[in-house]
C-alpha positions as YAML, in Angstrom:
chain: A
units: angstrom
residues:
- id: 1
  name: MET
  ca: [35.72, 41.57, 84.61]
- id: 2
  name: ALA
  ca: [36.74, 43.42, 81.58]
- id: 3
  name: ILE
  ca: [40.01, 41.51, 81.55]
- id: 4
  name: ASN
  ca: [38.20, 38.21, 81.77]
- id: 5
  name: ASP
  ca: [35.95, 39.22, 78.90]
- id: 6
  name: SER
  ca: [38.92, 40.23, 76.79]
- id: 7
  name: ASP
  ca: [40.66, 36.90, 77.56]
- id: 8
  name: LYS
  ca: [37.54, 35.02, 76.56]
- id: 9
  name: ASP
  ca: [37.30, 37.02, 73.36]
- id: 10
  name: GLU
  ca: [40.93, 36.28, 72.55]
- id: 11
  name: ASP
  ca: [40.43, 32.57, 73.20]
- id: 12
  name: GLU
  ca: [37.39, 32.53, 70.97]
- id: 13
  name: ASP
  ca: [39.28, 34.43, 68.28]
- id: 14
  name: GLU
  ca: [42.16, 31.97, 68.49]
- id: 15
  name: ASN
  ca: [39.73, 29.05, 68.21]
- id: 16
  name: GLU
  ca: [38.08, 30.61, 65.20]
- id: 17
  name: VAL
  ca: [41.45, 31.31, 63.58]
- id: 18
  name: SER
  ca: [42.59, 27.73, 64.17]
- id: 19
  name: GLU
  ca: [39.33, 26.43, 62.69]
- id: 20
  name: LEU
  ca: [39.73, 28.72, 59.70]
- id: 21
  name: LEU
  ca: [43.33, 27.54, 59.21]
- id: 22
  name: GLU
  ca: [42.18, 23.91, 59.27]
- id: 23
  name: LEU
  ca: [39.47, 24.71, 56.72]
- id: 24
  name: LEU
  ca: [42.04, 26.52, 54.58]
- id: 25
  name: GLU
  ca: [44.33, 23.49, 54.62]
- id: 26
  name: LYS
  ca: [41.43, 21.18, 53.68]
- id: 27
  name: PHE
  ca: [40.32, 23.40, 50.82]
- id: 28
  name: SER
  ca: [43.87, 23.87, 49.54]
- id: 29
  name: PHE
  ca: [44.35, 20.09, 49.56]
- id: 30
  name: GLU
  ca: [41.03, 19.58, 47.73]
- id: 31
  name: ASN
  ca: [41.96, 22.34, 45.28]
- id: 32
  name: SER
  ca: [45.30, 20.72, 44.47]
- id: 33
  name: SER
  ca: [43.66, 17.30, 44.00]
- id: 34
  name: LEU
  ca: [40.99, 18.83, 41.74]
- id: 35
  name: LYS
  ca: [43.69, 20.56, 39.67]
- id: 36
  name: LYS
  ca: [45.44, 17.21, 39.22]
- id: 37
  name: THR
  ca: [42.18, 15.54, 38.10]
- id: 38
  name: VAL
  ca: [41.48, 18.42, 35.69]
- id: 39
  name: LYS
  ca: [44.94, 18.01, 34.13]
- id: 40
  name: ALA
  ca: [44.41, 14.25, 33.80]
- id: 41
  name: LEU
  ca: [40.96, 14.77, 32.25]
- id: 42
  name: THR
  ca: [42.26, 17.34, 29.75]
- id: 43
  name: LYS
  ca: [44.99, 14.90, 28.67]
- id: 44
  name: GLU
  ca: [42.41, 12.12, 28.33]
- id: 45
  name: ASN
  ca: [40.08, 14.43, 26.39]
- id: 46
  name: ALA
  ca: [42.85, 15.36, 23.96]
- id: 47
  name: SER
  ca: [43.76, 11.70, 23.41]
- id: 48
  name: LEU
  ca: [40.10, 10.78, 22.82]
- id: 49
  name: LYS
  ca: [39.73, 13.63, 20.32]
- id: 50
  name: ASN
  ca: [42.75, 12.33, 18.41]
- id: 51
  name: GLU
  ca: [41.35, 8.79, 18.39]
- id: 52
  name: LEU
  ca: [37.95, 10.06, 17.23]
- id: 53
  name: GLU
  ca: [39.49, 12.03, 14.37]
- id: 54
  name: CYS
  ca: [41.54, 9.02, 13.29]
- id: 55
  name: SER
  ca: [38.57, 6.65, 13.44]
- id: 56
  name: SER
  ca: [36.28, 9.08, 11.60]
- id: 57
  name: ASN
  ca: [38.89, 9.51, 8.87]
- id: 58
  name: LYS
  ca: [39.25, 5.74, 8.58]
- id: 59
  name: THR
  ca: [35.49, 5.14, 8.41]
- id: 60
  name: LEU
  ca: [35.07, 7.87, 5.80]
- id: 61
  name: GLU
  ca: [37.87, 6.38, 3.74]
- id: 62
  name: ASP
  ca: [36.34, 2.91, 4.06]
- id: 63
  name: LYS
  ca: [32.94, 4.22, 3.03]
- id: 64
  name: THR
  ca: [34.32, 6.05, 0.02]
- id: 65
  name: ILE
  ca: [36.25, 2.96, -1.07]
- id: 66
  name: SER
  ca: [33.17, 0.73, -0.76]
- id: 67
  name: LEU
  ca: [31.03, 3.25, -2.66]
- id: 68
  name: GLU
  ca: [33.61, 3.48, -5.43]
- id: 69
  name: LYS
  ca: [33.65, -0.32, -5.76]
- id: 70
  name: GLU
  ca: [29.85, -0.43, -5.88]
- id: 71
  name: ASN
  ca: [29.85, 2.33, -8.49]
- id: 72
  name: GLU
  ca: [32.26, 0.37, -10.70]
- id: 73
  name: ILE
  ca: [30.13, -2.79, -10.39]
- id: 74
  name: LEU
  ca: [26.99, -0.87, -11.36]
- id: 75
  name: LYS
  ca: [28.75, 0.68, -14.36]
- id: 76
  name: VAL
  ca: [29.71, -2.80, -15.58]
- id: 77
  name: GLU
  ca: [26.10, -4.00, -15.17]
- id: 78
  name: ILE
  ca: [24.77, -0.98, -17.07]
- id: 79
  name: ASP
  ca: [27.19, -1.60, -19.93]
- id: 80
  name: ALA
  ca: [26.12, -5.26, -20.05]
- id: 81
  name: LEU
  ca: [22.41, -4.32, -20.17]
- id: 82
  name: LYS
  ca: [22.76, -1.68, -22.88]
- id: 83
  name: LYS
  ca: [23.14, -4.27, -25.67]
- id: 84
  name: PRO
  ca: [19.89, -6.21, -25.04]
- id: 85
  name: PHE
  ca: [17.90, -3.01, -24.57]
- id: 86
  name: SER
  ca: [19.25, -1.58, -27.79]
- id: 87
  name: LYS
  ca: [18.11, -4.78, -29.55]
- id: 88
  name: PHE
  ca: [14.63, -4.39, -28.05]
- id: 89
  name: SER
  ca: [14.37, -0.78, -29.14]
- id: 90
  name: ASN
  ca: [15.55, -1.65, -32.66]
- id: 91
  name: SER
  ca: [13.05, -4.51, -32.92]
- id: 92
  name: SER
  ca: [10.18, -2.28, -31.74]
- id: 93
  name: GLU
  ca: [11.10, 0.27, -34.42]
- id: 94
  name: LYS
  ca: [11.14, -2.49, -37.04]
- id: 95
  name: LEU
  ca: [7.74, -3.74, -35.88]
- id: 96
  name: ASP
  ca: [6.32, -0.23, -36.14]
- id: 97
  name: LYS
  ca: [7.67, 0.03, -39.69]
- id: 98
  name: LEU
  ca: [6.11, -3.32, -40.65]
- id: 99
  name: LEU
  ca: [2.76, -2.36, -39.20]
- id: 100
  name: GLY
  ca: [2.93, 0.96, -41.03]
- id: 101
  name: LEU
  ca: [3.62, -0.79, -44.34]
- id: 102
  name: GLN
  ca: [0.58, -3.07, -44.10]
- id: 103
  name: ARG
  ca: [-2.39, -2.25, -46.22]
- id: 104
  name: CYS
  ca: [-6.04, -2.61, -45.37]
- id: 105
  name: VAL
  ca: [-7.74, -5.96, -45.92]
- id: 106
  name: PHE
  ca: [-10.27, -4.37, -48.22]
- id: 107
  name: ASN
  ca: [-7.66, -2.60, -50.35]
- id: 108
  name: LYS
  ca: [-7.94, -4.53, -53.61]
- id: 109
  name: ALA
  ca: [-5.90, -2.17, -55.74]
- id: 110
  name: GLY
  ca: [-3.86, -4.02, -58.33]
- id: 111
  name: LEU
  ca: [-6.37, -6.88, -58.61]
- id: 112
  name: GLY
  ca: [-8.42, -5.28, -61.37]
- id: 113
  name: TYR
  ca: [-10.40, -2.94, -59.12]
- id: 114
  name: ASP
  ca: [-10.32, 0.81, -59.12]
- id: 115
  name: GLU
  ca: [-7.68, 2.20, -56.81]
- id: 116
  name: MET
  ca: [-9.51, 3.12, -53.61]
- id: 117
  name: ASN
  ca: [-12.87, 4.38, -54.83]
- id: 118
  name: ASN
  ca: [-15.14, 1.59, -53.65]
- id: 119
  name: VAL
  ca: [-13.08, 0.41, -50.69]
- id: 120
  name: LYS
  ca: [-14.66, 0.09, -47.25]
- id: 121
  name: HIS
  ca: [-12.27, 0.91, -44.47]
- id: 122
  name: CYS
  ca: [-11.70, -1.46, -41.57]
- id: 123
  name: GLN
  ca: [-12.97, 0.84, -38.86]
- id: 124
  name: LYS
  ca: [-16.33, 1.42, -40.51]
- id: 125
  name: TYR
  ca: [-16.78, -2.31, -41.05]
- id: 126
  name: LEU
  ca: [-16.01, -3.07, -37.40]
- id: 127
  name: GLU
  ca: [-18.35, -0.32, -36.20]
- id: 128
  name: LYS
  ca: [-21.22, -1.88, -38.16]
- id: 129
  name: LYS
  ca: [-20.51, -5.26, -36.58]
- id: 130
  name: ASP
  ca: [-20.63, -3.73, -33.10]
- id: 131
  name: LYS
  ca: [-23.92, -2.00, -33.87]
- id: 132
  name: GLN
  ca: [-25.43, -5.29, -35.00]
- id: 133
  name: LYS
  ca: [-24.54, -6.92, -31.69]
- id: 134
  name: ILE
  ca: [-26.47, -4.35, -29.66]
- id: 135
  name: SER
  ca: [-29.72, -4.48, -31.59]
- id: 136
  name: SER
  ca: [-32.95, -4.13, -29.67]
- id: 137
  name: ASN
  ca: [-34.70, -6.84, -31.74]
- id: 138
  name: MET
  ca: [-33.42, -9.52, -29.38]
- id: 139
  name: THR
  ca: [-35.85, -10.72, -26.74]
- id: 140
  name: CYS
  ca: [-35.24, -12.99, -23.81]
- id: 141
  name: ASN
  ca: [-37.41, -16.09, -23.57]
- id: 142
  name: TYR
  ca: [-36.93, -16.25, -19.80]
- id: 143
  name: CYS
  ca: [-38.03, -12.77, -18.70]
- id: 144
  name: ASN
  ca: [-39.63, -11.57, -22.00]
- id: 145
  name: ARG
  ca: [-37.60, -8.35, -22.10]
- id: 146
  name: HIS
  ca: [-35.92, -6.75, -25.09]
- id: 147
  name: GLY
  ca: [-32.19, -6.17, -25.50]
- id: 148
  name: HIS
  ca: [-30.70, -9.49, -24.41]
- id: 149
  name: THR
  ca: [-31.04, -13.23, -24.90]
- id: 150
  name: ILE
  ca: [-31.63, -16.08, -22.49]
- id: 151
  name: HIS
  ca: [-27.89, -16.82, -22.39]
- id: 152
  name: THR
  ca: [-27.11, -13.35, -21.00]
- id: 153
  name: CYS
  ca: [-30.25, -12.93, -18.87]
- id: 154
  name: TYR
  ca: [-29.33, -11.59, -15.45]
- id: 155
  name: ARG
  ca: [-32.68, -12.62, -13.96]
- id: 156
  name: LYS
  ca: [-32.10, -16.24, -14.90]
- id: 157
  name: LYS
  ca: [-28.60, -16.12, -13.41]
- id: 158
  name: ASN
  ca: [-29.94, -14.63, -10.17]
- id: 159
  name: ASP
  ca: [-32.70, -17.23, -9.93]
- id: 160
  name: MET
  ca: [-30.26, -20.08, -10.52]
- id: 161
  name: HIS
  ca: [-27.90, -18.61, -7.92]
- id: 162
  name: LYS
  ca: [-30.70, -18.36, -5.33]
- id: 163
  name: ARG
  ca: [-31.79, -21.94, -6.04]
- id: 164
  name: ASN
  ca: [-28.23, -23.21, -5.62]
- id: 165
  name: LEU
  ca: [-27.89, -21.35, -2.31]
- id: 166
  name: LEU
  ca: [-31.13, -22.87, -1.03]
- id: 167
  name: LEU
  ca: [-29.94, -26.33, -2.01]
- id: 168
  name: LYS
  ca: [-26.58, -25.83, -0.31]
- id: 169
  name: ASN
  ca: [-28.14, -24.54, 2.90]
- id: 170
  name: LYS
  ca: [-30.71, -27.36, 2.80]
- id: 171
  name: LEU
  ca: [-33.61, -24.93, 3.02]
- id: 172
  name: LEU
  ca: [-35.08, -26.38, -0.14]
- id: 173
  name: LYS
  ca: [-35.17, -30.17, 0.00]
- id: 174
  name: LEU
  ca: [-35.48, -32.18, -3.14]
- id: 175
  name: ARG
  ca: [-36.60, -35.74, -2.67]
- id: 176
  name: THR
  ca: [-34.71, -38.09, -4.91]
- id: 177
  name: ILE
  ca: [-35.07, -41.84, -5.03]
- id: 178
  name: TRP
  ca: [-33.26, -44.47, -7.03]
- id: 179
  name: VAL
  ca: [-35.41, -46.39, -9.46]
- id: 180
  name: PRO
  ca: [-34.09, -49.21, -11.65]
- id: 181
  name: LYS
  ca: [-34.29, -48.52, -15.36]
- id: 182
  name: GLY
  ca: [-37.54, -49.58, -17.00]
- id: 183
  name: THR
  ca: [-39.62, -49.95, -13.81]
- id: 184
  name: PHE
  ca: [-41.09, -46.45, -13.81]
- id: 185
  name: VAL
  ca: [-42.83, -45.12, -16.90]
- id: 186
  name: THR
  ca: [-42.39, -41.37, -17.11]
- id: 187
  name: ASN
  ca: [-44.90, -40.50, -19.84]
- id: 188
  name: PRO
  ca: [-47.62, -43.15, -20.06]
- id: 189
  name: PRO
  ca: [-49.65, -43.01, -23.28]
- id: 190
  name: GLY
  ca: [-53.29, -41.95, -23.12]
- id: 191
  name: PRO
  ca: [-55.46, -40.79, -20.23]
- id: 192
  name: LYS
  ca: [-55.35, -42.15, -16.69]
- id: 193
  name: ALA
  ca: [-56.61, -45.71, -16.43]
- id: 194
  name: THR
  ca: [-58.54, -45.18, -13.20]
- id: 195
  name: TRP
  ca: [-60.67, -42.17, -12.60]
- id: 196
  name: VAL
  ca: [-62.67, -41.54, -9.47]
- id: 197
  name: PRO
  ca: [-65.17, -38.68, -9.31]
- id: 198
  name: LYS
  ca: [-65.14, -36.33, -6.34]
- id: 199
  name: ALA
  ca: [-67.37, -37.35, -3.49]
- id: 200
  name: SER
  ca: [-70.14, -34.89, -2.77]
- id: 201
  name: THR
  ca: [-70.61, -33.97, 0.84]
...
């Protein structure tokens, strides 16, 4: 029995060894194929890196060339615009000089008056005019308030606005009829022709 057991063990060992050898052959074949693919991929990676470097260098060169061209165009435009702007700045300086050389309207020196003793300056004259405009003596004939006139009355403007809104929305109806000229007397002279007293009840 012991011999049979040992034979069985040897057969099992041989089977296991043969299975292991088959697995070893499979894995060695897979390993060799993977090594080949790794070599191919490394070659492809190197070629792609070279292409990328070349393309990046080309794009950078193209960008620098385009930016240099744009820079030159802008320099030409700036040079062309410097002349008109210099004319504008010169003319503004000349205008400032002319305005500085003007004398006041009320300066009558040289016309037989004393130099500047009795001269009223422009600003004081304009201030007096402004003060006269805002006098409180003005009264409105529409609302009877002081400080404004009927032309600037805000109450009148509001009332007119409300009336126009009512007319537009047809809430306030005005009855208008056409009457031929001369048939309707608007202001008859004298008192009413017929007068009837109230009836007492």
